[in-house]
C-alpha positions in Angstrom: 0.0 0.0 0.0 1.4 3.4 -1.0 -0.6 6.4 0.3 1.3 9.3 -1.3 -1.8 11.5 -1.2 -1.7 11.4 2.6 0.7 13.8 4.5 2.1 11.0 6.5 2.2 8.5 3.6 -0.1 6.2 5.4 2.0 5.8 8.5 -0.9 6.1 10.8 -2.7 3.3 8.9 0.2 0.9 9.5 0.4 1.9 13.1 -3.3 1.5 13.7 -3.2 -1.9 11.9 -0.4 -3.1 14.2 -2.3 -1.9 17.2 -5.6 -3.5 16.1 -4.0 -6.9 15.3 -2.4 -6.9 18.8 -5.7 -6.0 20.4 -7.7 -8.7 18.6 -5.0 -11.4 18.6 -2.2 -10.7 21.1 -0.1 -13.7 20.1 0.0 -12.9 16.4 3.3 -11.7 15.1 3.0 -8.6 13.0 5.2 -7.7 10.0 4.7 -4.5 8.0 6.0 -3.9 4.5 6.3 -0.1 4.3 7.3 2.5 1.7 10.1 5.0 2.3 7.6 7.7 3.1 9.6 10.0 0.8 12.1 10.5 3.6 9.5 11.8 6.1 11.2 10.4 9.2 8.4 11.6 11.5 6.0 9.3 9.5 8.5 6.5 9.9 8.6 7.1 13.6 4.9 6.6 13.8 5.3 3.1 12.5 8.4 2.4 14.6 6.4 3.5 17.7 3.7 0.9 17.0 6.5 -1.7 17.4 5.7 -4.3 14.7 7.6 -7.6 15.2 9.3 -7.2 11.8 9.7 -4.0 9.7 10.2 -4.8 6.0 11.2 -2.2 3.4 12.3 -3.6 0.0 15.3 -2.0 -1.4 14.3 -3.7 -4.7 17.5 -3.3 -6.7 21.1 -2.2 -6.8 22.0 1.5 -7.0 22.8 1.6 -10.7 19.3 0.4 -11.7 17.4 2.4 -9.1 16.4 5.2 -11.5 14.8 2.7 -13.9 13.2 0.4 -11.3 12.2 2.9 -8.6 12.3 6.4 -10.3 10.6 8.0 -7.3 12.8 6.3 -4.8 16.4 6.8 -3.6 18.7 3.9 -2.7 20.4 5.8 0.1 17.0 6.8 1.5 15.9 3.2 1.7 19.1 2.3 3.5 18.6 5.2 5.9 15.1 3.9 6.7 16.3 0.4 7.4 19.1 1.8 9.6 16.7 3.9 11.6 14.4 1.0 12.1 17.3 -1.2 13.2 18.6 1.5 15.5 15.1 1.6 17.2 15.6 -2.1 18.1 13.2 -3.6 15.5 13.9 -6.7 13.5 14.3 -5.5 9.9 14.3 -7.2 6.5 14.5 -6.2 2.9 14.2 -7.7 -0.5 15.7 -7.5 -4.0 14.2 -8.3 -7.3 16.5 -10.7 -9.2 17.0 -11.0 -12.9 16.4 -7.4 -13.7 19.5 -6.8 -15.9 18.2 -9.0 -18.7 14.7 -7.4 -18.4 16.1 -3.9 -18.2 18.1 -4.6 -21.4 14.9 -5.7 -23.2 13.0 -2.6 -22.0 15.7 -0.2 -23.2 15.6 -1.6 -26.8 
């Protein structure tokens, strides 16, 4: 879910979801897959404060392909987000898309 139209990028929605899952099913582990909030660290803090069990933010690709794969994103911003989450004591994870070079070569022809 990407809520760019919201000032907080949807951070309150993630936080409320974590809180509601915990309220209804306290033994359920909660993992959130979040955007980079366009570098809005206050929005990120809202999610961090909800204390999900796992915070996931996919880096998606290597820096040299970032402009093509995630034109609105920034590799360093994604790393900063993961670092901030880790520094807050959360378990973090990320993902990469594999096999993009061949696809990117086809797209550029």
